[in-house]
N, C-alpha and C positions, 0 to 999 in steps of 0.2 A: 891520307885521304885520296890522293891521286891514284894510289894502287887500287883502291876500291872502285873508283870510277873507271879505271882501265879494265878491271875484271868485269864490271857491268857492261861496258862497251863490247868486250870480247865474249860475253855470255859464258864466262868461265866460273862465275859465282854460282854455287849450288845452295839453294835454300832448303833446309830440312823442314819437316813438319813441326819439329820442336821449335817453339817460338824463340827460345833463348840461344839458338845456335845459328851460325852462318857457316856454311861449309862443314868442316868436321870439328871446329873449335867452339866450345860454348862461350857465349858472351858473359853469362853470369856464373858465379862460382858454384852455386847450388846445383844439384843434379836434377831437381824438379823443373819441369817446364812451367811456364806462366799459367797455362791452362790447368795444370795439376794444383797449383797454389790457389787459384780462384775457385775451383770446384768445391761445392759443398759436399762434405762427406757425412751422410746420415749414419748414426749409430743404430745397429740392429738391436731390437729389444732382447733382453736376456731371456733365454728359454730354460725351463726346468724339465728334466726327464720324468716321465710318468709311465709306469707299467700298465698296460691294458691287456686284459685277457678276453679274447673273443671266441665265440663258437666257430667251429671249423667252416660251416657253410657261410657265415658272415665274412670270415677272413678270405674265403675263396671268391666271394663276390667283390670284395675290396681289391683282390689281386686282379680280377678281370677288369674292374674299373681302372685300375692303375695302368694296365697294359693298353687299354683302349684310349685313355686320356693322355698317357705319357707322363703322368705325375706319380710321385711316390705315395705309398699308403699313408705315411706320416703327414704329407702335405694335404691329402684329401681329408683326413680326419681333422687336422688343424683348421682347414677352411670351413668344414661343416660345423665344428664347435664354435668358431669365431662368429659365424652367422647366427647360431642359436643363442649365443650369450651377448650379442651386440648391445641390447638395451638393458641388460641386467646390471644393476648397480653393485658395487663391491661393498660387502658388509665386513668391516674390519674385525668386529667381535666374532663373527662366524669364522673368519680366516684364522684368528688366534685360537679359537676353540678346536678347529680342525687340526691345526698344527700341533696343539698340545696333546690331543687324543692320538695322533699318528706319529709322534716323534720317535717312539720306540720301534716303529716298523722300519723295515729296510733290511739291509744285509746283516745277517747274524754272523758273528764271528764264531767259527768252529774251532774248538780246541782238540788237539789230538793227544 
């Protein structure tokens, strides 16, 4: 304890940003800092890929908007669709019907 007081008096003690370390030695055995342990980590919602075919002029307008706003085309489309479907309730029967009708679509295996 006296060594710590001597270091404090001599101002040799270096405090790192990491809460669990003093100097270069960690006080806790874990590699995570206290701030990392406390921080809430939100899980991102799972996203599904969707193929969208657009007319060339619409795609060019989206490219223009993408460059001017600094956002990706996917982000622009996702934001617009989220705003349009904000108050739309999910109909589970309709989702099952859609999935059943379109389950055979997708990548076709080609045989040589």
